[in-house]
Backbone and ligand atoms as CSV (ligand in chain L), in Angstrom:
chain,resi,resn,atom,element,x,y,z
A,1,MET,N,N,54.883,36.874,115.419
A,1,MET,CA,C,53.767,37.765,115.177
A,1,MET,C,C,52.392,37.161,115.854
A,2,SER,N,N,51.681,37.995,116.388
A,2,SER,CA,C,50.477,37.677,117.194
A,2,SER,C,C,49.342,37.174,116.311
A,3,ASP,N,N,48.702,36.153,116.772
A,3,ASP,CA,C,47.527,35.652,115.995
A,3,ASP,C,C,46.298,36.313,116.557
A,4,GLY,N,N,46.387,37.083,117.620
A,4,GLY,CA,C,45.216,37.735,118.250
A,4,GLY,C,C,44.650,36.937,119.392
A,5,LYS,N,N,45.423,35.932,119.766
A,5,LYS,CA,C,44.920,34.908,120.799
A,5,LYS,C,C,45.869,35.012,121.937
A,6,SER,N,N,45.564,34.712,123.054
A,6,SER,CA,C,46.431,34.554,124.119
A,6,SER,C,C,45.868,33.520,125.063
A,7,ASP,N,N,46.493,33.245,126.167
A,7,ASP,CA,C,46.156,32.214,127.084
A,7,ASP,C,C,44.811,32.498,127.736
A,8,THR,N,N,44.412,33.806,127.632
A,8,THR,CA,C,43.027,34.174,128.151
A,8,THR,C,C,42.027,34.224,127.129
A,9,GLY,N,N,42.395,33.782,125.905
A,9,GLY,CA,C,41.267,33.636,124.786
A,9,GLY,C,C,41.570,34.570,123.652
A,10,ASP,N,N,40.653,34.741,122.872
A,10,ASP,CA,C,40.655,35.486,121.755
A,10,ASP,C,C,40.378,36.865,121.968
A,11,TRP,N,N,41.288,37.851,121.547
A,11,TRP,CA,C,40.998,39.380,121.969
A,11,TRP,C,C,40.744,39.952,120.574
A,12,VAL,N,N,40.393,39.399,119.590
A,12,VAL,CA,C,40.061,40.046,118.269
A,12,VAL,C,C,38.686,40.567,118.437
A,13,TYR,N,N,38.492,41.849,118.101
A,13,TYR,CA,C,37.295,42.624,117.900
A,13,TYR,C,C,36.845,42.703,116.496
A,14,SER,N,N,35.677,42.391,116.143
A,14,SER,CA,C,35.237,42.517,114.762
A,14,SER,C,C,35.154,43.999,114.433
A,15,ASP,N,N,35.193,44.238,113.147
A,15,ASP,CA,C,35.053,45.635,112.611
A,15,ASP,C,C,33.742,46.377,113.145
A,16,THR,N,N,32.633,45.504,113.181
A,16,THR,CA,C,31.325,46.092,113.734
A,16,THR,C,C,31.530,46.505,115.184
A,17,VAL,N,N,32.214,45.705,115.996
A,17,VAL,CA,C,32.344,46.173,117.399
A,17,VAL,C,C,33.115,47.380,117.455
A,18,LYS,N,N,34.233,47.464,116.755
A,18,LYS,CA,C,35.034,48.597,116.684
A,18,LYS,C,C,34.123,49.863,116.316
A,19,ASP,N,N,33.346,49.747,115.246
A,19,ASP,CA,C,32.547,50.780,114.811
A,19,ASP,C,C,31.516,51.243,115.828
A,20,HIS,N,N,30.984,50.204,116.666
A,20,HIS,CA,C,29.913,50.710,117.597
A,20,HIS,C,C,30.578,51.290,118.751
A,21,PHE,N,N,31.835,50.835,119.148
A,21,PHE,CA,C,32.613,51.436,120.325
A,21,PHE,C,C,33.017,52.828,119.873
A,22,LEU,N,N,33.478,53.080,118.605
A,22,LEU,CA,C,33.973,54.376,118.342
A,22,LEU,C,C,32.841,55.382,117.907
A,23,ASN,N,N,31.741,54.848,117.478
A,23,ASN,CA,C,30.542,55.626,117.090
A,23,ASN,C,C,29.249,55.255,117.679
A,24,PRO,N,N,29.187,55.215,119.030
A,24,PRO,CA,C,27.940,54.415,119.627
A,24,PRO,C,C,26.780,55.202,119.304
A,25,ARG,N,N,25.785,54.231,118.878
A,25,ARG,CA,C,24.415,54.730,118.416
A,25,ARG,C,C,23.524,55.064,119.709
A,26,ASN,N,N,22.829,56.218,119.682
A,26,ASN,CA,C,21.795,56.486,120.656
A,26,ASN,C,C,22.407,56.638,121.991
A,27,PHE,N,N,23.715,57.188,122.003
A,27,PHE,CA,C,24.380,57.516,123.353
A,27,PHE,C,C,23.875,58.898,123.781
A,28,LEU,N,N,23.609,59.012,125.008
A,28,LEU,CA,C,23.110,60.177,125.531
A,28,LEU,C,C,24.312,61.145,125.792
A,29,MET,N,N,24.311,62.309,125.085
A,29,MET,CA,C,25.386,63.324,125.232
A,29,MET,C,C,24.901,64.300,126.274
A,30,GLY,N,N,25.585,64.579,127.177
A,30,GLY,CA,C,25.169,65.685,128.147
A,30,GLY,C,C,24.186,64.963,129.215
A,31,ASP,N,N,23.570,65.859,129.835
A,31,ASP,CA,C,22.705,65.392,130.928
A,31,ASP,C,C,21.312,64.874,130.363
A,32,GLU,N,N,20.617,64.212,131.237
A,32,GLU,CA,C,19.275,63.507,130.854
A,32,GLU,C,C,18.270,64.544,130.501
A,33,SER,N,N,18.329,65.784,130.833
A,33,SER,CA,C,17.368,66.769,130.453
A,33,SER,C,C,17.311,66.907,128.964
A,34,LYS,N,N,18.414,66.388,128.254
A,34,LYS,CA,C,18.420,66.613,126.740
A,34,LYS,C,C,17.550,65.503,126.049
A,35,PHE,N,N,16.921,64.597,126.814
A,35,PHE,CA,C,16.170,63.544,126.189
A,35,PHE,C,C,14.846,63.446,127.048
A,36,ASP,N,N,13.684,63.479,126.243
A,36,ASP,CA,C,12.472,63.485,126.822
A,36,ASP,C,C,11.959,62.036,126.918
A,37,TYR,N,N,12.372,61.310,128.008
A,37,TYR,CA,C,12.170,59.915,128.273
A,37,TYR,C,C,10.918,59.695,129.198
A,38,ASP,N,N,10.292,58.514,129.030
A,38,ASP,CA,C,9.188,58.008,129.873
A,38,ASP,C,C,9.686,57.282,131.101
A,39,ALA,N,N,10.790,56.479,131.032
A,39,ALA,CA,C,11.233,55.656,132.062
A,39,ALA,C,C,12.714,55.466,131.931
A,40,VAL,N,N,13.342,55.201,133.026
A,40,VAL,CA,C,14.832,54.925,133.087
A,40,VAL,C,C,15.076,53.654,133.850
A,41,GLY,N,N,16.169,52.994,133.408
A,41,GLY,CA,C,16.758,51.832,134.126
A,41,GLY,C,C,18.136,52.029,134.490
A,42,LEU,N,N,18.523,51.480,135.695
A,42,LEU,CA,C,19.937,51.574,136.147
A,42,LEU,C,C,20.270,50.277,136.603
A,43,VAL,N,N,21.411,49.648,136.137
A,43,VAL,CA,C,21.985,48.558,136.533
A,43,VAL,C,C,23.490,48.495,136.755
A,44,GLY,N,N,24.056,47.606,137.479
A,44,GLY,CA,C,25.473,47.253,137.584
A,44,GLY,C,C,25.834,46.049,137.316
A,45,ASN,N,N,26.876,45.809,136.674
A,45,ASN,CA,C,27.392,44.508,136.374
A,45,ASN,C,C,28.253,43.840,137.550
A,46,PRO,N,N,27.611,42.717,138.209
A,46,PRO,CA,C,28.236,42.262,139.448
A,46,PRO,C,C,29.706,41.687,139.209
A,47,ILE,N,N,30.063,41.382,137.854
A,47,ILE,CA,C,31.323,40.718,137.496
A,47,ILE,C,C,32.327,41.862,137.664
A,48,CYS,N,N,32.105,43.118,137.114
A,48,CYS,CA,C,33.080,44.034,137.072
A,48,CYS,C,C,32.800,45.367,137.737
A,49,GLY,N,N,31.567,45.551,138.147
A,49,GLY,CA,C,31.252,46.883,138.708
A,49,GLY,C,C,30.830,47.971,137.855
A,50,ASP,N,N,30.845,47.793,136.530
A,50,ASP,CA,C,30.470,48.693,135.643
A,50,ASP,C,C,28.955,49.059,135.777
A,51,GLN,N,N,28.536,50.242,135.387
A,51,GLN,CA,C,27.050,50.561,135.397
A,51,GLN,C,C,26.550,51.128,133.935
A,52,MET,N,N,25.225,50.977,133.943
A,52,MET,CA,C,24.615,51.271,132.700
A,52,MET,C,C,23.248,52.052,133.052
A,53,LYS,N,N,23.033,53.130,132.398
A,53,LYS,CA,C,21.721,53.796,132.646
A,53,LYS,C,C,20.935,53.879,131.211
A,54,MET,N,N,19.692,53.443,131.036
A,54,MET,CA,C,18.998,53.367,129.879
A,54,MET,C,C,17.645,54.160,130.040
A,55,TYR,N,N,17.499,55.037,128.913
A,55,TYR,CA,C,16.367,55.905,129.023
A,55,TYR,C,C,15.414,55.546,127.805
A,56,ILE,N,N,14.097,55.301,128.142
A,56,ILE,CA,C,13.326,54.826,126.957
A,56,ILE,C,C,12.028,55.836,126.783
A,57,LYS,N,N,11.766,56.098,125.533
A,57,LYS,CA,C,10.533,56.746,125.147
A,57,LYS,C,C,9.654,55.836,124.464
A,58,VAL,N,N,8.401,55.585,124.896
A,58,VAL,CA,C,7.522,54.633,124.528
A,58,VAL,C,C,6.295,55.295,123.850
A,59,LYS,N,N,5.964,54.855,122.628
A,59,LYS,CA,C,4.837,55.329,121.906
A,59,LYS,C,C,4.006,54.244,121.372
A,60,ASP,N,N,2.714,53.963,121.619
A,60,ASP,CA,C,1.864,52.924,120.917
A,60,ASP,C,C,2.332,51.666,121.398
A,61,GLY,N,N,2.902,51.555,122.597
A,61,GLY,CA,C,3.357,50.118,123.154
A,61,GLY,C,C,4.741,49.865,122.516
A,62,LYS,N,N,5.441,50.650,121.730
A,62,LYS,CA,C,6.702,50.296,121.247
A,62,LYS,C,C,7.881,51.200,121.759
A,63,ILE,N,N,9.200,50.780,121.607
A,63,ILE,CA,C,10.176,51.716,121.877
A,63,ILE,C,C,10.395,52.662,120.796
A,64,PHE,N,N,9.863,53.842,121.038
A,64,PHE,CA,C,9.928,54.857,120.014
A,64,PHE,C,C,11.353,55.505,119.843
A,65,ASP,N,N,12.081,55.670,120.992
A,65,ASP,CA,C,13.391,56.064,121.019
A,65,ASP,C,C,13.971,55.657,122.377
A,66,LEU,N,N,15.379,55.679,122.405
A,66,LEU,CA,C,16.021,55.453,123.577
A,66,LEU,C,C,17.444,56.045,123.588
A,67,ARG,N,N,17.938,56.249,124.863
A,67,ARG,CA,C,19.334,56.711,125.017
A,67,ARG,C,C,19.982,55.965,126.175
A,68,TRP,N,N,21.193,55.917,126.246
A,68,TRP,CA,C,21.883,55.350,127.293
A,68,TRP,C,C,23.152,56.007,127.578
A,69,LYS,N,N,23.756,55.804,128.663
A,69,LYS,CA,C,25.055,56.273,129.231
A,69,LYS,C,C,25.735,55.241,130.083
A,70,THR,N,N,27.003,55.124,130.139
A,70,THR,CA,C,27.590,54.024,130.914
A,70,THR,C,C,29.005,54.553,131.477
A,71,TYR,N,N,29.296,53.791,132.622
A,71,TYR,CA,C,30.633,53.726,133.015
A,71,TYR,C,C,31.014,52.324,132.762
A,72,GLY,N,N,31.009,51.997,131.396
A,72,GLY,CA,C,31.451,50.603,131.097
A,72,GLY,C,C,32.503,50.496,130.094
A,73,CYS,N,N,32.847,49.174,129.814
A,73,CYS,CA,C,34.058,49.074,128.896
A,73,CYS,C,C,33.701,49.114,127.429
A,74,ALA,N,N,34.723,49.073,126.703
A,74,ALA,CA,C,34.414,49.051,125.079
A,74,ALA,C,C,33.493,48.133,124.672
A,75,SER,N,N,33.538,46.896,125.260
A,75,SER,CA,C,32.547,45.861,124.731
A,75,SER,C,C,31.031,46.162,125.182
A,76,ALA,N,N,31.014,46.744,126.437
A,76,ALA,CA,C,29.649,47.226,127.017
A,76,ALA,C,C,29.161,48.328,126.050
A,77,ILE,N,N,30.012,49.235,125.648
A,77,ILE,CA,C,29.554,50.304,124.806
A,77,ILE,C,C,29.163,49.753,123.473
A,78,ALA,N,N,29.853,49.020,122.813
A,78,ALA,CA,C,29.603,48.497,121.529
A,78,ALA,C,C,28.284,47.695,121.557
A,79,SER,N,N,28.140,46.803,122.598
A,79,SER,CA,C,27.021,46.045,122.843
A,79,SER,C,C,25.708,46.760,123.098
A,80,THR,N,N,25.787,47.770,123.752
A,80,THR,CA,C,24.564,48.681,124.180
A,80,THR,C,C,24.281,49.515,122.860
A,81,SER,N,N,25.286,50.001,122.116
A,81,SER,CA,C,25.025,50.615,120.887
A,81,SER,C,C,24.193,49.685,119.875
A,82,ALA,N,N,24.604,48.484,119.856
A,82,ALA,CA,C,23.949,47.480,119.005
A,82,ALA,C,C,22.469,47.222,119.514
A,83,LEU,N,N,22.442,46.989,120.811
A,83,LEU,CA,C,21.206,46.833,121.389
A,83,LEU,C,C,20.116,47.894,121.214
A,84,SER,N,N,20.608,49.100,121.253
A,84,SER,CA,C,19.781,50.349,121.035
A,84,SER,C,C,19.221,50.319,119.610
A,85,GLU,N,N,20.056,49.863,118.656
A,85,GLU,CA,C,19.611,49.719,117.226
A,85,GLU,C,C,18.514,48.602,117.167
A,86,LEU,N,N,18.850,47.441,117.778
A,86,LEU,CA,C,17.945,46.345,117.661
A,86,LEU,C,C,16.596,46.687,118.298
A,87,ALA,N,N,16.517,47.393,119.406
A,87,ALA,CA,C,15.332,47.585,120.307
A,87,ALA,C,C,14.437,48.616,119.700
A,88,LYS,N,N,15.021,49.623,118.986
A,88,LYS,CA,C,14.075,50.799,118.454
A,88,LYS,C,C,13.031,50.168,117.590
A,89,GLY,N,N,11.683,50.578,117.776
A,89,GLY,CA,C,10.570,50.132,116.918
A,89,GLY,C,C,9.927,48.890,117.460
A,90,LYS,N,N,10.678,48.246,118.432
A,90,LYS,CA,C,10.006,46.900,118.862
A,90,LYS,C,C,8.994,47.194,119.987
A,91,THR,N,N,8.044,46.240,120.092
A,91,THR,CA,C,7.118,46.269,121.264
A,91,THR,C,C,8.019,46.088,122.561
A,92,LEU,N,N,7.431,46.390,123.675
A,92,LEU,CA,C,8.166,46.279,124.996
A,92,LEU,C,C,8.405,44.713,125.155
A,93,ASP,N,N,7.651,43.815,124.819
A,93,ASP,CA,C,7.783,42.459,124.931
A,93,ASP,C,C,8.837,41.905,123.818
A,94,GLU,N,N,8.952,42.441,122.682
A,94,GLU,CA,C,9.735,42.031,121.688
A,94,GLU,C,C,11.161,42.582,122.248
A,95,ALA,N,N,11.206,43.687,122.731
A,95,ALA,CA,C,12.623,44.282,123.205
A,95,ALA,C,C,13.090,43.409,124.291
A,96,LEU,N,N,12.197,42.942,125.043
A,96,LEU,CA,C,12.654,42.040,126.289
A,96,LEU,C,C,13.174,40.749,125.696
A,97,GLN,N,N,12.807,40.395,124.679
A,97,GLN,CA,C,13.261,39.088,124.118
A,97,GLN,C,C,14.603,39.165,123.325
A,98,ILE,N,N,15.203,40.327,123.076
A,98,ILE,CA,C,16.524,40.375,122.544
A,98,ILE,C,C,17.451,39.838,123.641
A,99,SER,N,N,18.272,38.961,123.097
A,99,SER,CA,C,19.217,38.138,123.931
A,99,SER,C,C,20.539,38.712,123.811
A,100,ALA,N,N,21.464,38.308,124.783
A,100,ALA,CA,C,22.794,38.573,124.663
A,100,ALA,C,C,23.440,37.908,123.355
A,101,LYS,N,N,22.909,36.690,122.934
A,101,LYS,CA,C,23.299,36.101,121.849
A,101,LYS,C,C,22.938,36.831,120.577
A,102,ASP,N,N,21.735,37.481,120.599
A,102,ASP,CA,C,21.386,38.356,119.336
A,102,ASP,C,C,22.342,39.477,119.210
A,103,ILE,N,N,22.689,40.074,120.315
A,103,ILE,CA,C,23.648,41.314,120.306
A,103,ILE,C,C,25.028,40.768,119.832
A,104,ASP,N,N,25.511,39.666,120.308
A,104,ASP,CA,C,26.716,39.030,119.776
A,104,ASP,C,C,26.690,38.787,118.294
A,105,ASN,N,N,25.638,38.187,117.838
A,105,ASN,CA,C,25.397,37.980,116.491
A,105,ASN,C,C,25.527,39.284,115.618
A,106,TYR,N,N,24.794,40.246,116.189
A,106,TYR,CA,C,24.786,41.520,115.339
A,106,TYR,C,C,26.102,42.127,115.184
A,107,LEU,N,N,26.866,42.048,116.315
A,107,LEU,CA,C,28.217,42.562,116.338
A,107,LEU,C,C,29.339,41.729,115.706
A,108,GLY,N,N,28.951,40.530,115.322
A,108,GLY,CA,C,29.926,39.609,114.575
A,108,GLY,C,C,30.885,38.967,115.699
A,109,ASN,N,N,30.316,38.807,116.800
A,109,ASN,CA,C,30.844,38.022,118.085
A,109,ASN,C,C,31.936,38.817,118.694
A,110,LEU,N,N,31.667,38.945,120.013
A,110,LEU,CA,C,32.441,39.459,121.012
A,110,LEU,C,C,33.519,38.327,121.323
A,111,PRO,N,N,34.698,38.797,121.905
A,111,PRO,CA,C,35.640,37.810,122.509
A,111,PRO,C,C,34.901,37.120,123.611
A,112,LYS,N,N,34.903,35.822,123.731
A,112,LYS,CA,C,34.235,35.060,124.583
A,112,LYS,C,C,34.134,35.602,126.201
A,113,HIS,N,N,35.418,36.081,126.562
A,113,HIS,CA,C,35.634,36.541,127.927
A,113,HIS,C,C,34.974,37.886,128.152
A,114,LYS,N,N,34.509,38.544,126.963
A,114,LYS,CA,C,33.778,39.688,126.953
A,114,LYS,C,C,32.262,39.689,126.926
A,115,PHE,N,N,31.852,38.542,126.709
A,115,PHE,CA,C,30.397,38.282,126.402
A,115,PHE,C,C,29.563,38.756,127.638
A,116,HIS,N,N,30.006,38.706,128.796
A,116,HIS,CA,C,29.220,39.206,129.910
A,116,HIS,C,C,28.966,40.618,129.904
A,117,CYS,N,N,29.697,41.472,129.040
A,117,CYS,CA,C,29.606,42.912,128.971
A,117,CYS,C,C,28.347,43.175,128.301
A,118,SER,N,N,27.874,42.318,127.237
A,118,SER,CA,C,26.614,42.525,126.454
A,118,SER,C,C,25.395,42.518,127.442
A,119,ILE,N,N,25.542,42.000,128.584
A,119,ILE,CA,C,24.364,41.800,129.455
A,119,ILE,C,C,23.997,43.136,130.057
A,120,LEU,N,N,24.983,43.970,130.206
A,120,LEU,CA,C,24.660,45.198,130.991
A,120,LEU,C,C,23.661,46.049,130.345
A,121,GLY,N,N,23.673,46.355,129.042
A,121,GLY,CA,C,22.796,47.144,128.413
A,121,GLY,C,C,21.413,46.384,128.371
A,122,HIS,N,N,21.399,45.169,128.248
A,122,HIS,CA,C,20.125,44.368,128.195
A,122,HIS,C,C,19.512,44.442,129.497
A,123,ASP,N,N,20.200,44.271,130.564
A,123,ASP,CA,C,19.575,44.427,131.907
A,123,ASP,C,C,19.107,45.892,132.265
A,124,ALA,N,N,19.884,46.813,131.634
A,124,ALA,CA,C,19.413,48.168,131.888
A,124,ALA,C,C,18.032,48.468,131.161
A,125,LEU,N,N,17.947,47.867,129.866
A,125,LEU,CA,C,16.647,48.034,129.128
A,125,LEU,C,C,15.588,47.347,129.965
A,126,ARG,N,N,15.856,46.238,130.349
A,126,ARG,CA,C,14.647,45.440,131.076
A,126,ARG,C,C,14.230,46.307,132.281
A,127,ASP,N,N,15.230,46.773,132.982
A,127,ASP,CA,C,14.911,47.684,134.239
A,127,ASP,C,C,14.008,48.887,133.762
A,128,ALA,N,N,14.381,49.494,132.727
A,128,ALA,CA,C,13.772,50.577,132.143
A,128,ALA,C,C,12.287,50.265,131.740
A,129,ILE,N,N,12.156,49.111,131.080
A,129,ILE,CA,C,10.758,48.628,130.710
A,129,ILE,C,C,10.010,48.270,132.024
A,130,ASN,N,N,10.635,47.589,133.016
A,130,ASN,CA,C,9.920,47.336,134.230
A,130,ASN,C,C,9.487,48.578,134.852
A,131,ASN,N,N,10.313,49.551,134.916
A,131,ASN,CA,C,9.894,50.981,135.567
A,131,ASN,C,C,8.853,51.640,134.732
A,132,TYR,N,N,8.821,51.390,133.364
A,132,TYR,CA,C,7.789,52.030,132.550
A,132,TYR,C,C,6.414,51.409,133.032
A,133,ARG,N,N,6.568,50.146,133.049
A,133,ARG,CA,C,5.221,49.401,133.333
A,133,ARG,C,C,4.799,49.556,134.710
A,134,SER,N,N,5.524,49.716,135.729
A,134,SER,CA,C,5.142,49.958,137.022
A,134,SER,C,C,4.703,51.417,137.279
A,135,ASN,N,N,5.216,52.375,136.453
A,135,ASN,CA,C,4.890,53.686,136.532
A,135,ASN,C,C,3.412,53.824,135.962
A,136,LYS,N,N,3.095,52.986,134.942
A,136,LYS,CA,C,1.836,53.051,134.377
A,136,LYS,C,C,0.607,52.527,135.155
A,137,LYS,N,N,0.980,51.769,136.157
A,137,LYS,CA,C,-0.139,51.257,137.042
A,137,LYS,C,C,-0.913,52.285,137.903
L,1,FES,S1,S,34.269,44.748,131.876
L,1,FES,FE1,FE,32.460,45.536,132.765
L,1,FES,S2,S,30.832,45.603,131.270
L,1,FES,FE2,FE,32.651,44.985,130.348
């Protein structure tokens, strides 16, 4: 009987990870015209080549709303879903402070070898915020 571990590490996903993968929060269904956003970020994960696009709506200096879409793995989907919940309502600076560790804690720990997947959404959010700020100048 398997204990969920292998020579590549622990493959066990928490129930929270599974829930966010199967029911991703703030996922953009359809094309981007369906969401009235102020800025968008696009990044790729250099480790695996997956991509993430993040759309933000800013009001009074806070993330009023956001949506995302990805060509990413299950861990990237769960992580970005969690990030989208954590970032909503935060100021832009507070949203930038959300770390991969915060996302990991929120999800109840990703398998260690999937930790890098949580960076994809985070980097896309950072790119969207940077684009928002540079568009405002
Ligand atoms: S394997 Fe590419 S983001 Fe997870």
